BABATOR-989650 format. One record per residue (C-alpha): residue number from 1; residue in one letter; y, z, x. Coordinates in pm, 1 decimal, always signed. Layout:
BABATOR-989650
- n res Y Z X
- NUM A Y Z X
...
***
This chain:
BABATOR-989650
- n res Y Z X
- 1 M +5343.1 +6361.5 +7336.7
- 2 G +5155.8 +6166.1 +7604.2
- 3 S +5474.7 +6150.6 +7838.0
- 4 L +5516.9 +6537.7 +7805.3
- 5 R +5159.2 +6580.9 +7940.5
- 6 S +5281.0 +6387.2 +8270.2
- 7 L +5554.6 +6577.2 +8327.5
- 8 L +5334.3 +6899.4 +8370.3
- 9 K +4993.9 +6717.2 +8410.9
- 10 S +5030.6 +6517.7 +8691.5
- 11 E +5042.7 +6607.6 +9071.4
- 12 D +5324.8 +6372.3 +9109.9
- 13 W +5569.3 +6581.0 +8878.1
- 14 M +5416.3 +6891.8 +9003.2
- 15 S +5570.2 +6821.4 +9342.3
- 16 V +5869.4 +6753.6 +9219.7
- 17 W +5885.5 +7140.5 +9007.8
- 18 V +5729.5 +7298.0 +9347.2
- 19 G +5987.0 +7107.7 +9533.3
- 20 L +6263.0 +7194.4 +9341.4
- 21 L +6170.3 +7557.7 +9284.2
- 22 I +6194.8 +7582.9 +9701.8
- 23 F +6517.1 +7401.6 +9684.1
- 24 A +6655.9 +7648.4 +9460.7
- 25 L +6539.7 +7957.6 +9614.1
- 26 S +6679.2 +7836.6 +9915.6
- 27 L +7034.2 +7792.2 +9791.0
- 28 G +7050.4 +8114.1 +9716.8
- 29 L +7222.8 +8182.5 +10040.2
- 30 L +7529.2 +7989.9 +9901.7
- 31 L +7582.3 +8281.2 +9661.8
- 32 G +7463.5 +8523.1 +9951.9
- 33 A +7111.2 +8592.8 +9823.1
- 34 D +6889.7 +8583.0 +10118.2
- 35 I +6612.6 +8485.2 +9943.3
- 36 L +6338.5 +8332.6 +10180.3
- 37 G +6484.1 +8456.9 +10517.9
- 38 W +6150.9 +8615.9 +10551.6
- 39 A +5952.5 +8322.3 +10567.4
- 40 V +5790.6 +8259.3 +10914.4
- 41 Q +5950.6 +8060.4 +11212.1
- 42 T +5725.6 +7887.3 +11441.6
- 43 N +5900.6 +7881.8 +11825.6
- 44 V +5780.6 +7641.7 +12078.6
- 45 W +5602.5 +7976.9 +12330.0
- 46 V +5506.0 +8048.1 +12632.7
- 47 S +5405.6 +8426.5 +12545.6
- 48 L +5308.8 +8516.9 +12197.4
- 49 D +5629.2 +8778.3 +12179.1
- 50 Q +5784.9 +8429.6 +12148.6
- 51 A +5583.3 +8265.0 +11893.4
- 52 L +5662.9 +8407.0 +11578.2
- 53 Q +5976.1 +8501.9 +11398.5
- 54 P +6156.6 +8558.5 +11075.4
- 55 V +6363.1 +8245.6 +11035.8
- 56 S +6677.0 +8406.5 +10920.7
- 57 D +6819.2 +8710.7 +11175.5
- 58 G +6813.9 +8925.7 +10832.4
- 59 Y +6532.6 +8978.1 +10841.6
- 60 S +6466.5 +9054.0 +11172.6
- 61 G +6311.8 +9403.7 +11168.5
- 62 L +6049.1 +9229.4 +11008.8
- 63 G +5858.0 +9109.2 +11278.1
- 64 G +5650.4 +8799.7 +11266.0
- 65 G +5333.3 +8887.3 +11169.5
- 66 A +5432.6 +9014.3 +10871.2
- 67 S +5699.6 +8699.6 +10834.8
- 68 L +5407.1 +8543.2 +10857.4
- 69 I +5174.1 +8714.6 +10609.0
- 70 L +5481.4 +8714.7 +10317.2
- 71 T +5479.3 +8294.5 +10398.2
- 72 F +5131.9 +8286.6 +10322.8
- 73 L +5102.2 +8515.5 +10002.3
- 74 F +5411.6 +8356.2 +9866.9
- 75 L +5234.3 +7997.9 +9890.4
- 76 L +4901.8 +8107.7 +9788.6
- 77 L +5113.1 +8238.8 +9467.4
- 78 L +5304.1 +7932.1 +9406.1
- 79 M +5041.7 +7667.8 +9467.7
- 80 S +4808.9 +7846.1 +9252.4
- 81 L +5034.8 +7815.9 +8940.9
- 82 A +5021.0 +7492.6 +9053.9
- 83 A +4697.7 +7414.6 +9037.1
- 84 R +4681.3 +7602.4 +8710.2
- 85 G +4886.3 +7367.2 +8570.2
- 86 L +4718.3 +7072.1 +8706.7
- 87 G +4415.2 +7218.3 +8548.7
- 88 A +4228.0 +7335.9 +8842.9
- 89 H +3948.4 +7610.0 +8880.0
- 90 V +4193.1 +7884.5 +8997.8
- 91 P +3997.3 +8124.9 +9211.6
- 92 R +3830.0 +7810.7 +9381.8
- 93 F +4181.8 +7706.6 +9460.4
- 94 M +4251.2 +8014.2 +9576.3
- 95 F +3978.3 +8017.9 +9857.8
- 96 G +3992.4 +7642.7 +9968.7
- 97 F +4387.9 +7698.8 +9974.4
- 98 T +4368.0 +8018.6 +10207.5
- 99 V +4096.9 +7791.7 +10471.3
- 100 I +4313.4 +7501.6 +10471.5
- 101 F +4641.2 +7758.1 +10542.8
- 102 A +4469.3 +7917.7 +10856.0
- 103 V +4338.1 +7618.7 +11003.2
- 104 S +4699.4 +7433.1 +10942.0
- 105 Y +4908.9 +7726.7 +11084.5
- 106 I +4669.4 +7746.8 +11369.9
- 107 C +4662.2 +7420.2 +11492.3
- 108 W +5049.7 +7432.6 +11425.2
- 109 F +5065.2 +7727.0 +11637.2
- 110 L +4859.1 +7598.0 +11915.7
- 111 G +5100.4 +7278.4 +11876.3
- 112 H +5385.4 +7484.1 +12012.6
- 113 Y +5245.0 +7595.1 +12278.2
- 114 G +5470.6 +7559.6 +12554.8
- 115 Y +5257.8 +7340.1 +12808.8
- 116 I +5191.0 +7129.2 +12500.2
- 117 A +5542.5 +7141.0 +12290.0
- 118 A +5839.8 +7175.2 +12543.7
- 119 T +6041.0 +6894.9 +12623.6
- 120 P +6234.8 +6788.6 +12938.2
- 121 D +6519.4 +7008.1 +12864.3
- 122 K +6409.5 +7274.4 +12730.6
- 123 L +6155.9 +7374.5 +13049.7
- 124 E +6388.7 +7614.2 +13225.4
- 125 S +6484.4 +7781.1 +12909.1
- 126 L +6067.9 +7876.3 +12878.6
- 127 G +6064.6 +7964.1 +13262.6
- 128 I +5781.9 +7616.7 +13313.2
- 129 G +5793.4 +7367.6 +13583.5
- 130 W +5563.8 +7103.6 +13341.6
- 131 S +5480.0 +7001.5 +13012.3
- 132 M +5333.2 +6771.0 +12773.4
- 133 N +5618.3 +6683.0 +12575.7
- 134 L +5456.6 +6683.5 +12278.5
- 135 T +5717.4 +6842.8 +12068.6
- 136 G +5575.6 +7109.7 +11805.1
- 137 E +5441.2 +6811.0 +11622.3
- 138 A +5182.1 +6822.6 +11796.4
- 139 G +5029.2 +7039.0 +11575.5
- 140 Y +5026.2 +6793.9 +11309.1
- 141 I +4786.6 +6598.7 +11609.2
- 142 L +4629.0 +6912.2 +11610.9
- 143 A +4553.1 +6949.1 +11252.3
- 144 L +4479.6 +6580.5 +11184.6
- 145 L +4173.3 +6630.9 +11433.4
- 146 A +4089.6 +6912.4 +11309.1
- 147 G +4028.3 +6804.7 +10921.1
- 148 L +3804.3 +6516.8 +11064.5
- 149 V +3569.9 +6715.8 +11237.4
- 150 V +3522.7 +6949.1 +10935.3
- 151 G +3556.8 +6619.4 +10692.6
- 152 N +3299.3 +6466.0 +10927.6
- 153 F +3046.3 +6744.1 +11070.6
- 154 F +3080.9 +7020.9 +10836.9
- 155 P +3034.3 +6858.3 +10504.9
- 156 K +2926.7 +7173.8 +10290.6
- 157 T +3278.5 +7351.3 +10440.8
- 158 A +3434.1 +7028.4 +10273.6
- 159 G +3291.3 +7089.7 +9948.9
- 160 R +3383.4 +7441.5 +9963.6
- 161 I +3751.6 +7341.2 +9978.9
- 162 A +3747.8 +7060.2 +9794.6
- 163 E +3956.4 +7243.9 +9510.7
- 164 A +4274.3 +7265.5 +9723.5
- 165 T +4197.0 +6960.7 +9936.9
- 166 K +4498.4 +6831.6 +9801.0
- 167 P +4692.8 +6610.1 +10083.0
- 168 E +4916.3 +6361.7 +9846.6
- 169 L +5022.2 +6678.9 +9658.1
- 170 F +5135.0 +6871.4 +9995.3
- 171 I +5339.2 +6588.3 +10115.6
- 172 K +5528.3 +6469.5 +9790.7
- 173 I +5656.7 +6850.4 +9791.0
- 174 A +5776.1 +6811.5 +10154.6
- 175 I +5973.1 +6508.3 +10086.8
- 176 V +6129.4 +6650.4 +9790.4
- 177 V +6226.2 +6966.9 +9999.4
- 178 M +6312.2 +6768.5 +10301.8
- 179 G +6623.8 +6635.6 +10089.2
- 180 L +6842.1 +6968.7 +10103.0
- 181 G +6795.2 +6916.2 +10506.5
- 182 L +6891.5 +6570.2 +10483.2
- 183 G +7164.4 +6613.0 +10256.4
- 184 V +7343.0 +6881.0 +10486.2
- 185 K +7298.0 +6662.1 +10789.1
- 186 A +7462.5 +6381.1 +10630.5
- 187 V +7748.3 +6625.8 +10485.5
- 188 D +7789.2 +6746.0 +10861.6
- 189 A +7812.9 +6379.6 +11004.5
- 190 L +8103.6 +6282.4 +10793.1
- 191 G +8307.4 +6557.0 +10954.2
- 192 L +8197.6 +6306.6 +11278.7
- 193 A +8371.9 +6023.6 +11467.2
- 194 S +8378.5 +5724.3 +11144.0
- 195 A +8327.1 +5450.6 +11400.2
- 196 V +7994.9 +5600.5 +11504.2
- 197 I +7896.4 +5662.9 +11114.4
- 198 F +8019.7 +5339.7 +11052.4
- 199 R +7855.3 +5173.3 +11294.7
- 200 G +7517.6 +5376.2 +11275.3
- 201 L +7479.3 +5274.7 +10937.5
- 202 C +7537.6 +4913.9 +10997.9
- 203 A +7272.3 +4907.4 +11242.3
- 204 I +6970.1 +5092.0 +11044.5
- 205 V +7070.9 +4866.7 +10751.9
- 206 E +7006.1 +4557.8 +11006.6
- 207 A +6742.7 +4684.5 +11222.5
- 208 Y +6536.4 +4799.0 +10935.9
- 209 L +6513.2 +4476.5 +10730.8
- 210 I +6429.5 +4277.7 +11020.1
- 211 Y +6155.3 +4571.5 +11115.1
- 212 W +6027.8 +4560.5 +10776.1
- 213 A +5991.9 +4203.7 +10736.4
- 214 V +5821.2 +4098.0 +11097.8
- 215 V +5600.2 +4399.5 +11105.4
- 216 Y +5460.1 +4286.9 +10756.2
- 217 F +5439.1 +3916.9 +10871.5
- 218 V +5265.3 +4018.0 +11160.5
- 219 A +5011.2 +4214.9 +11006.0
- 220 R +4912.3 +3984.3 +10699.2
- 221 K +4913.1 +3689.4 +10894.1
- 222 Y +4770.7 +3767.0 +11187.2
- 223 F +4567.1 +4089.7 +11153.6
- 224 K +4464.2 +3993.4 +10777.2
- 225 F +4540.0 +4282.0 +10641.8
- 226 S +4567.3 +4325.7 +10275.1
- 227 K +4919.3 +4405.8 +10123.3
- 228 E +4778.4 +4771.0 +10008.3
- 229 W +4763.4 +4812.4 +10397.4
- 230 A +5041.8 +4591.8 +10529.7
- 231 A +5375.7 +4747.4 +10313.4
- 232 P +5326.9 +5123.2 +10452.3
- 233 L +5235.4 +4994.1 +10774.6
- 234 A +5589.0 +4818.5 +10776.2
- 235 S +5786.6 +5095.6 +10628.5
- 236 G +5612.5 +5382.9 +10911.2
- 237 I +5697.1 +5151.4 +11176.7
- 238 S +6048.0 +5059.4 +11025.3
- 239 I +6155.8 +5424.9 +10917.4
- 240 C +6062.3 +5759.6 +10963.4
- 241 G +5602.2 +5716.6 +10945.8
- 242 V +5540.6 +6006.6 +10721.2
- 243 S +5776.9 +6029.2 +10477.7
- 244 A +5846.8 +5633.6 +10434.9
- 245 A +5490.4 +5584.5 +10445.7
- 246 I +5373.8 +5836.4 +10183.5
- 247 A +5693.5 +5644.8 +9971.0
- 248 T +5576.8 +5346.4 +10000.4
- 249 G +5214.6 +5403.6 +9919.9
- 250 G +5332.9 +5581.3 +9605.6
- 251 A +5541.1 +5293.3 +9492.2
- 252 I +5246.1 +5029.0 +9580.3
- 253 R +4950.7 +5256.5 +9433.1
- 254 A +4806.8 +5242.8 +9826.8
- 255 R +4474.6 +5457.7 +9856.9
- 256 P +4661.9 +5828.6 +10045.4
- 257 V +4404.4 +5737.9 +10304.3
- 258 I +4625.7 +5461.5 +10396.6
- 259 P +5004.1 +5611.1 +10442.6
- 260 I +4839.1 +5917.6 +10644.5
- 261 M +4671.7 +5790.5 +10877.4
- 262 V +4946.6 +5502.8 +10923.8
- 263 S +5154.1 +5848.8 +10984.4
- 264 S +4926.9 +6026.6 +11220.5
- 265 L +4993.4 +5673.6 +11432.0
- 266 V +5372.1 +5686.3 +11424.8
- 267 V +5309.3 +6069.9 +11589.1
- 268 I +5081.4 +5945.6 +11890.5
- 269 F +5324.1 +5658.8 +11952.4
- 270 A +5650.4 +5854.7 +11895.2
- 271 V +5495.6 +6066.0 +12191.1
- 272 V +5465.3 +5810.6 +12433.1
- 273 E +5805.7 +5693.0 +12322.8
- 274 L +5962.5 +6048.5 +12412.9
- 275 V +5821.3 +6024.6 +12725.5
- 276 L +5966.7 +5683.4 +12871.8
- 277 L +6260.0 +5599.3 +12675.1
- 278 P +6506.2 +5832.3 +12778.8
- 279 F +6432.5 +5743.3 +13129.0
- 280 A +6479.1 +5415.2 +13087.6
- 281 A +6807.8 +5492.8 +12913.2
- 282 Q +6914.0 +5685.6 +13229.8
- 283 A +6801.5 +5397.2 +13453.2
- 284 F +6981.4 +5115.1 +13276.6
- 285 L +7235.0 +5208.2 +13020.5
- 286 T +7449.0 +5536.8 +13192.9
- 287 H +7778.6 +5275.0 +13162.7
- 288 E +7666.2 +5257.8 +12791.7
- 289 P +7608.7 +5635.9 +12668.6
- 290 M +7599.1 +5553.6 +12269.6
- 291 V +7396.8 +5238.1 +12293.0
- 292 A +7161.1 +5498.0 +12464.2
- 293 G +7174.8 +5745.1 +12182.5
- 294 A +7153.9 +5489.0 +11907.6
- 295 W +6854.9 +5362.8 +12074.6
- 296 M +6659.8 +5675.5 +12081.6
- 297 G +6758.3 +5682.4 +11656.6
- 298 L +6588.3 +5336.7 +11613.5
- 299 A +6323.3 +5317.9 +11808.7
- 300 V +6156.7 +5652.0 +11768.9
- 301 K +6009.6 +5700.7 +11432.9
- 302 T +5959.0 +6073.4 +11373.9
- 303 D +6234.3 +6312.4 +11355.1
- 304 G +6163.2 +6550.4 +11590.8
- 305 A +6097.6 +6331.3 +11837.7
- 306 A +6365.9 +6109.2 +11837.7
- 307 V +6619.6 +6392.4 +11809.5
- 308 A +6466.6 +6529.6 +12100.7
- 309 S +6457.5 +6181.3 +12271.2
- 310 G +6826.3 +6214.9 +12170.9
- 311 A +6884.2 +6537.4 +12366.4
- 312 I +6651.1 +6484.0 +12676.8
- 313 T +6878.8 +6154.9 +12677.3
- 314 D +7236.9 +6288.9 +12658.4
- 315 A +7162.2 +6539.8 +12936.3
- 316 L +6991.8 +6301.0 +13175.5
- 317 I +7281.9 +6042.9 +13140.2
- 318 R +7545.1 +6280.0 +13128.8
- 319 A +7430.8 +6413.3 +13474.8
- 320 K +7402.8 +6115.7 +13644.1
- 321 A +7710.8 +5974.6 +13512.0
- 322 I +7921.0 +6258.7 +13687.7
- 323 D +7715.4 +6138.6 +14017.4
- 324 T +7764.2 +5790.9 +14025.5
- 325 L +8052.6 +5720.5 +13764.2
- 326 G +8267.3 +6055.2 +13860.9
- 327 V +8329.5 +6119.4 +13461.7
- 328 E +8161.9 +6426.0 +13264.2
- 329 W +8132.7 +6324.0 +12935.9
- 330 A +8150.2 +6624.3 +12651.5
- 331 E +7762.3 +6764.7 +12541.2
- 332 G +7649.5 +6605.4 +12237.2
- 333 W +7789.8 +6320.6 +12115.7
- 334 I +7491.2 +6050.1 +12273.8
- 335 L +7279.8 +6277.0 +12083.4
- 336 M +7541.0 +6252.3 +11778.2
- 337 A +7427.3 +5916.7 +11784.7
- 338 T +7065.9 +5939.3 +11781.3
- 339 T +7089.4 +6188.8 +11426.6
- 340 T +7341.6 +5986.4 +11250.2
- 341 V +7137.6 +5703.7 +11308.6
- 342 K +6795.1 +5855.7 +11174.0
- 343 V +6984.3 +6055.1 +10906.5
- 344 F +7050.5 +5707.6 +10778.6
- 345 I +6704.9 +5597.1 +10833.0
- 346 D +6571.8 +5911.8 +10591.6
- 347 I +6811.0 +5833.6 +10339.5
- 348 F +6698.5 +5504.5 +10330.0
- 349 I +6356.8 +5632.2 +10246.1
- 350 G +6442.3 +5658.2 +9858.1
- 351 V +6635.5 +5269.8 +9808.2
- 352 W +6293.9 +5131.6 +9965.0
- 353 A +6041.6 +5279.7 +9771.7
- 354 F +6242.1 +5188.8 +9459.3
- 355 V +6290.3 +4847.5 +9599.6
- 356 L +5890.6 +4823.9 +9642.7
- 357 A +5831.9 +4941.4 +9357.4
- 358 I +6005.8 +4642.2 +9136.8
- 359 L +5862.9 +4424.6 +9395.4
- 360 W +5513.8 +4478.4 +9343.4
- 361 V +5551.6 +4498.7 +8953.8
- 362 T +5762.2 +4191.8 +8907.6
- 363 V +5579.7 +3927.5 +9197.9
- 364 I +5306.1 +4116.0 +9421.5
- 365 D +5076.3 +4246.0 +9099.5
- 366 R +5199.3 +4080.6 +8821.4
- 367 K +4933.9 +3824.8 +8712.3
- 368 K +5028.2 +3465.2 +8569.8
- 369 G +5170.2 +3468.9 +8210.9
- 370 E +5264.2 +3826.2 +8185.2
- 371 K +5531.8 +3969.7 +8099.8
- 372 V +5667.4 +4277.5 +8306.7
- 373 R +5783.8 +4621.1 +8108.3
- 374 I +6044.2 +4824.0 +8235.4
- 375 G +5830.6 +5101.5 +8149.7
- 376 E +5546.6 +4973.9 +8412.8
- 377 I +5872.3 +5013.3 +8634.3
- 378 W +5867.3 +5353.2 +8528.1
- 379 E +5481.4 +5427.4 +8584.1
- 380 R +5476.6 +5294.9 +8915.6
- 381 F +5726.5 +5490.8 +9083.6
- 382 P +5677.0 +5760.6 +9271.1
- 383 K +5802.4 +6076.6 +9100.1
- 384 F +5838.1 +6277.4 +9397.0
- 385 V +6122.2 +6025.9 +9517.7
- 386 L +6350.0 +6152.0 +9227.7
- 387 G +6327.2 +6463.3 +9354.9
- 388 Y +6406.7 +6418.5 +9725.1
- 389 V +6718.0 +6206.4 +9619.3
- 390 L +6814.4 +6513.3 +9407.2
- 391 T +6788.9 +6763.5 +9639.3
- 392 F +6969.3 +6524.5 +9869.3
- 393 V +7208.4 +6455.4 +9641.5
- 394 A +7303.4 +6785.2 +9525.8
- 395 T +7329.8 +6929.4 +9838.6
- 396 L +7527.1 +6610.2 +9941.3
- 397 L +7797.8 +6687.0 +9648.3
- 398 L +7803.6 +7075.1 +9637.0
- 399 V +7880.1 +7086.9 +10016.3
- 400 A +8101.3 +6822.6 +10045.7
- 401 S +8324.0 +6923.0 +9750.8
- 402 I +8339.4 +7280.8 +9859.3
- 403 P +8288.8 +7260.3 +10266.2
- 404 E +8296.1 +7650.1 +10350.6
- 405 L +7945.0 +7647.1 +10225.6
- 406 L +7838.8 +7425.1 +10511.7
- 407 D +7706.3 +7686.7 +10734.2
- 408 A +7513.6 +7899.8 +10416.2
- 409 A +7378.7 +7517.7 +10370.4
- 410 K +7242.8 +7516.4 +10696.9
- 411 A +7105.5 +7820.2 +10705.1
- 412 A +6901.6 +7705.7 +10372.9
- 413 S +6799.5 +7417.8 +10523.7
- 414 S +6645.7 +7618.2 +10769.1
- 415 E +6464.5 +7811.4 +10565.3
- 416 A +6338.4 +7552.7 +10321.1
- 417 N +6249.2 +7364.1 +10666.2
- 418 V +5967.7 +7622.1 +10715.7
- 419 F +5786.7 +7491.8 +10384.0
- 420 R +5797.3 +7149.0 +10507.2
- 421 K +5658.2 +7152.7 +10841.6
- 422 L +5352.8 +7411.3 +10663.0
- 423 F +5315.4 +7118.6 +10399.0
- 424 F +5335.0 +6878.2 +10660.8
- 425 A +5056.8 +7073.1 +10856.9
- 426 M +4872.5 +7108.6 +10550.3
- 427 T +4919.0 +6734.0 +10433.6
- 428 F +4739.1 +6624.0 +10834.4
- 429 F +4455.8 +6860.5 +10805.2
- 430 T +4305.2 +6785.8 +10442.5
- 431 I +4388.9 +6390.1 +10518.8
- 432 G +4116.4 +6488.7 +10815.5
- 433 V +3874.2 +6634.6 +10577.8
- 434 V +3862.3 +6354.6 +10335.4
- 435 S +3862.3 +6077.7 +10578.2
- 436 N +3487.3 +5913.8 +10713.4
- 437 F +3498.1 +5788.0 +11054.9
- 438 R +3285.6 +5516.5 +10981.7
- 439 K +3489.5 +5410.0 +10658.0
- 440 L +3827.0 +5440.0 +10850.7
- 441 W +3677.9 +5183.5 +11148.6
- 442 E +3564.7 +4970.3 +10847.6
- 443 E +3929.2 +4942.3 +10708.2
- 444 G +4020.9 +4860.0 +11041.8
- 445 I +4209.5 +5189.8 +11211.6
- 446 G +4163.1 +5009.6 +11539.2
- 447 R +4313.0 +4724.4 +11436.1
- 448 L +4582.4 +4895.3 +11276.5
- 449 A +4655.7 +5073.4 +11607.1
- 450 A +4681.6 +4762.4 +11802.3
- 451 I +4937.8 +4623.8 +11583.2
- 452 Y +5121.1 +4901.2 +11609.1
- 453 A +5105.3 +4905.8 +11960.6
- 454 I +5207.5 +4513.2 +11985.1
- 455 C +5501.3 +4584.7 +11681.0
- 456 L +5637.7 +4882.7 +11863.9
- 457 F +5685.1 +4752.3 +12255.9
- 458 G +5629.4 +4414.1 +12151.1
- 459 F +5968.5 +4326.1 +11975.7
- 460 I +6075.6 +4685.3 +11724.6
- 461 I +6200.2 +4881.8 +12054.8
- 462 W +6408.1 +4564.4 +12174.5
- 463 V +6551.5 +4474.7 +11852.9
- 464 G +6661.4 +4810.6 +11823.6
- 465 L +6773.3 +4802.3 +12181.0
- 466 V +7008.6 +4449.8 +12099.0
- 467 I +7138.5 +4645.5 +11716.9
- 468 S +7204.1 +4951.5 +11916.5
- 469 W +7401.0 +4712.5 +12179.0
- 470 V +7567.4 +4519.7 +11901.6
- 471 F +7724.6 +4804.6 +11704.5
- 472 F +7792.7 +5081.0 +11986.0
- 473 H +7881.2 +4864.4 +12349.3
- 474 G +8181.3 +4998.6 +12486.2
- 475 V +8188.1 +5327.8 +12245.7
- 476 T +8157.2 +5682.0 +12547.0
- 477 P +8241.9 +6004.3 +12439.4
- 478 P +8511.4 +6188.5 +12487.5
- 479 V +8546.0 +6298.5 +12852.6
- 480 V +8559.9 +6682.3 +12967.2
- 481 A +8913.4 +6768.4 +13074.1
- 482 G +8957.0 +6962.0 +13422.8
***
């Protein structure tokens, strides 16, 4: 009975059910039913008419404003039902969720302003000459800052929306939904050059095992962080900040503020890498274009910034190769190396969460003379990772077995991704609301930023470069005929 109650009443399991529902609705496209195509897509914009549109062309007549309203109403209904299942006070939840959605979306919207978000490869299409190059993920940083302001300077407002301030629930739903997109990318990669895929898989396993162990060791020995801080930090730097840090936090039962603060640092440092690394690759790796592409995937730790880095590197190196080498390489192969490596890194999240759950139960948290119960491992394991694995594997098997569904699956992934990004934005805002500046400083957020900078620029970037060289040295894109 208790187990059945946990299936219905725990946030961990509720995130699975909500995520799977969004997953199932998005897959209507595979049957010819565009159920979620009205969801709002937020573009990088300079003028307001560029900013919003329905994610599906089939709903283009709806308009961006109506699409946004429908997206909000759908999420309000869905999350209110989830809140009722969790035993929350539904009217208070609905009020709080409305405020949270509104502020989070405004931050997400502002983060996509062209002069803030546009990467160098997008400037010409937007008709602008410069940008801060932060990508749309700048919206996450704005949402976190807005949440910190509310939580620290407007405590009454924070109290009024407390019923809906559920960062763990939001991020877990987002990760479950993310499995669909990764499944599609993995299927798409099966049709690419097998050598690149194999090399990419080898590279991330090698890099990850080195990254994680060294960051954890440095955090524990030299910065005296607790295991609760060191493990999410090692995962956040080693894989993909937000998702990996949250999955690790769930596996070791860390307080939710820890993986989210790690994730915030990942986003901030990824922006620095996005600005610097593609130009370094152009300067020193023009003769090794696939090394450069893989390096972006191994070094830049958020999906958006990594792919943007790969796209910029692709454009910069191909342009320089024409001038200096007299060769024109086919577009997209350098970016493919980045994307392939990044997909394998993201897939590894579920595997590593399971490994850490077992390690923490059997070794780290085990008391002397205590026998480890199998049930304890199950209780400790973050259930939302099961949802993530299920959406990934189901998509992978379905589309791999019926290849003609790939285009529809890509469209379904785009529709589901709208909700993943919104849940991410609400996560960053709500974690800011529940965070206290003074307590964060006492916990060591300053030292956290220091260790991140030291590990990233001290060895992660360079180890990633060496590993990229080992596996991709001598591999070049096809030459454009004529």
